[in-house]
C-alpha positions in Angstrom: 2.9 14.3 -22.7 0.9 12.4 -20.2 -0.4 10.0 -22.9 3.2 9.4 -23.9 4.2 8.5 -20.3 1.2 6.2 -20.0 2.1 4.5 -23.3 5.7 4.0 -22.1 4.4 2.7 -18.8 2.2 0.1 -20.6 5.0 -1.0 -22.9 7.4 -1.3 -19.8 4.8 -3.6 -18.1 4.6 -5.7 -21.3 8.4 -6.2 -21.0 8.2 -6.9 -17.3 5.7 -9.8 -17.7 7.8 -11.5 -20.4 8.8 -15.1 -19.6 11.8 -15.2 -17.2 15.1 -16.5 -18.5 16.1 -18.3 -15.3 13.3 -18.9 -12.7 15.8 -19.6 -9.8 17.3 -16.1 -9.9 13.8 -14.5 -10.0 12.6 -16.6 -7.0 15.6 -15.5 -4.9 15.0 -11.8 -5.8 11.2 -12.2 -5.1 12.0 -13.6 -1.6 14.4 -10.7 -0.9 11.8 -8.1 -2.0 9.0 -9.7 0.0 11.2 -9.4 3.1 11.8 -5.7 2.4 8.3 -4.8 1.5 6.5 -7.0 4.0 8.7 -7.6 7.1 10.5 -4.3 6.7 7.3 -2.2 6.8 5.6 -4.2 9.6 6.7 -1.9 12.5 5.7 1.3 10.7 2.2 -0.1 9.7 1.7 -1.5 13.3 2.3 1.9 15.0 0.2 3.9 12.5 -2.7 1.5 12.5 -2.9 1.2 16.3 -2.9 5.0 16.8 -5.3 5.7 14.0 -7.8 3.2 15.5 -7.4 4.8 19.0 -7.9 8.3 17.6 -10.9 7.2 15.5 -12.7 5.8 18.6 -12.2 9.0 20.5 -13.4 11.2 17.6 -16.5 9.0 17.1 -17.3 9.1 20.8 -16.9 12.9 20.7 -19.4 13.1 17.8 -22.0 11.0 19.6 -23.7 13.6 21.7 -27.2 12.1 21.7 -28.2 9.7 24.6 -30.6 7.9 22.2 -27.6 6.5 20.1 -26.1 3.4 21.8 -22.4 3.5 22.6 -22.0 0.2 20.7 -22.2 2.2 17.5 -18.6 3.4 18.2 -17.3 -0.1 17.6 -19.3 -0.6 14.5 -18.3 2.6 12.8 -14.6 2.2 13.8 -14.7 -1.4 12.4 -16.2 -0.5 9.0 -14.2 2.7 8.5 -10.9 0.8 9.4 -11.6 -2.1 7.1 -13.0 -0.3 4.1 -11.0 2.9 4.1 -8.4 3.7 6.7 -6.4 0.5 6.7 -6.0 0.0 2.9 -5.7 3.7 1.9 -3.5 5.1 4.7 -1.3 2.0 4.7 -0.9 2.3 0.9 0.0 6.1 1.1 2.6 5.4 3.8 4.1 2.5 1.9 4.2 4.7 -1.3 6.4 7.1 0.6 8.6 4.4 2.1 8.8 1.7 -0.6 8.1 3.9 -3.7 11.0 6.3 -3.1 13.4 3.4 -2.4 12.4 1.5 -5.6 12.6 4.7 -7.8 16.0 5.6 -6.3 17.4 2.1 -6.7 16.4 1.7 -10.3 17.2 5.3 -11.2 20.7 5.0 -9.7 21.2 1.8 -11.8 20.1 3.7 -14.9 22.4 6.7 -14.5 25.4 4.5 -13.6 24.7 2.4 -16.8 24.1 -0.9 -14.9 20.8 -1.4 -16.8 22.5 -0.9 -20.1 25.1 -3.6 -19.0 22.2 -6.0 -18.2 20.6 -5.4 -21.6 24.0 -5.9 -23.4 24.3 -9.3 -21.6 20.9 -10.3 -23.1 19.0 -10.1 -19.8 15.5 -8.7 -19.8 16.3 -5.8 -17.5 12.6 -4.7 -16.8 11.7 -8.3 -15.9 14.7 -8.9 -13.7 14.5 -5.6 -11.9 10.8 -4.8 -11.7 8.9 -8.1 -11.8 10.0 -9.3 -8.3 9.1 -5.9 -6.8 5.6 -6.0 -8.4 5.0 -9.7 -7.2 6.1 -8.7 -3.7 3.9 -5.6 -3.7 0.7 -7.5 -4.8 1.3 -10.3 -2.2 2.7 -8.4 0.8 0.6 -5.2 0.8 -2.7 -7.2 1.2 -1.1 -9.1 4.1 0.0 -5.8 5.7 -3.5 -4.4 5.2 -5.0 -7.5 7.1 -2.6 -6.9 10.0 -3.5 -3.1 9.8 -7.2 -3.9 10.1 -6.7 -6.1 13.2 -4.4 -3.5 14.9 -6.7 -0.6 14.0 -9.7 -2.3 15.6 -7.5 -3.3 18.6 -6.2 0.2 18.9 -9.8 1.4 19.1 -10.4 -1.0 21.9 -7.4 0.2 23.8 -8.0 3.9 23.2 -11.7 3.6 24.2 -10.9 1.6 27.3 -8.1 4.0 28.5 -10.1 7.1 27.9 -13.4 5.8 29.2 -15.1 6.9 26.0 -16.6 3.4 25.6 -16.5 0.3 27.8 -14.7 -2.8 26.5 -18.0 -4.8 26.5 -19.8 -2.1 24.5 -16.9 -1.9 22.0 -16.7 -5.7 21.5 -20.5 -5.8 21.1 -20.2 -3.0 18.4 -17.5 -4.7 16.4 -19.3 -8.1 16.4 -22.8 -6.8 15.5 -24.0 -6.7 11.9 -20.5 -7.6 10.5 -20.5 -7.9 6.7 -17.5 -10.1 5.5 -17.8 -8.6 2.0 -16.1 -5.4 3.3 -12.9 -7.5 3.8 -13.1 -8.6 0.2 -13.4 -5.0 -1.0 -10.4 -4.0 1.2 -8.2 -6.8 -0.2 -9.1 -5.9 -3.8 -8.0 -2.3 -2.9 -4.8 -3.6 -1.3 -4.0 -5.7 -4.4 -4.5 -2.7 -6.7 -2.5 -0.4 -4.4 0.3 -2.9 -4.1 0.6 -2.9 -7.9 0.7 0.9 -8.1 3.2 1.3 -5.2 5.7 -0.9 -7.0 5.1 -0.4 -10.7 4.8 3.5 -10.9 8.1 4.2 -9.0 9.8 1.5 -11.0 8.7 3.3 -14.3 9.9 6.6 -13.0 13.3 5.2 -12.0 13.7 3.1 -15.2 13.4 6.1 -17.6 15.3 8.7 -15.5 18.1 10.6 -17.4 20.9 12.7 -16.0 22.6 12.4 -12.6 21.9 12.4 -8.8 19.6 15.4 -9.0 17.4 13.8 -11.6 17.2 10.6 -9.6 16.0 12.5 -6.5 13.4 14.4 -8.7 12.2 11.1 -10.1 11.8 9.7 -6.6 9.7 12.7 -5.5 7.6 12.5 -8.7 7.1 8.7 -8.2 5.7 9.2 -4.6 3.4 12.1 -5.8 2.0 10.1 -8.8 1.6 6.9 -6.7 -0.4 8.8 -4.0 -2.7 10.4 -6.6 -3.1 7.1 -8.4 -3.9 5.3 -5.1 -6.7 7.9 -4.3 -8.2 7.7 -7.8 -8.2 3.9 -7.8 -9.6 4.0 -4.2 -12.6 5.9 -5.6 -13.0 3.6 -8.7 -12.8 0.3 -6.7 -15.3 1.6 -4.1 -17.6 2.8 -6.9 -17.4 -0.6 -8.7 -17.7 -2.9 -5.6 -20.0 -1.1 -3.2 
């Protein structure tokens, strides 16, 4: 059964990436989806990233019981963990819940009310028109959100450390600027690109093939979020294994 679903998913993607009939309509829809995925999620990502950075600083400081380890290590650990893992993965899981359920519900509702059938009767490539703008917005806006998340997570660590007195601002700044490897940002952006594709394509698949009524649409939304989260974690491991 899982192989059947995977096969249908691949065939759906093949239909999605077919040449668009009218580029102007697609561009308008892409801009609308970018606004929803990117601008619409900015506040949520900002709050989560700032607080995660602050909490991470406090927890790292709590673990550092030895006087022989310099306090600057708090900044270094917070920087690397934020860039490599926390910002891409936590942002992606939160976005899978917010964006994934919305995409699945939207396309699922169109399926059960026969709007997708109407598009196909008119000769429009329904998968391309409905799903391609969402995937393009996902793979462009999620990496941008992750870049903002990295910055805010490190800034949150600075604020949390300064307020609590766990680390002085000078020690924290020295920590985040010492031995920085720019390659970690490349790894994070590759992860963000992959996660952006998963967050938009998996829920779209679940919604596109839903059958029944309102109950089935809600079940498809739940299933889309669960499968997206599992896929994100599996791809997180695979990308880390390949690139680090």
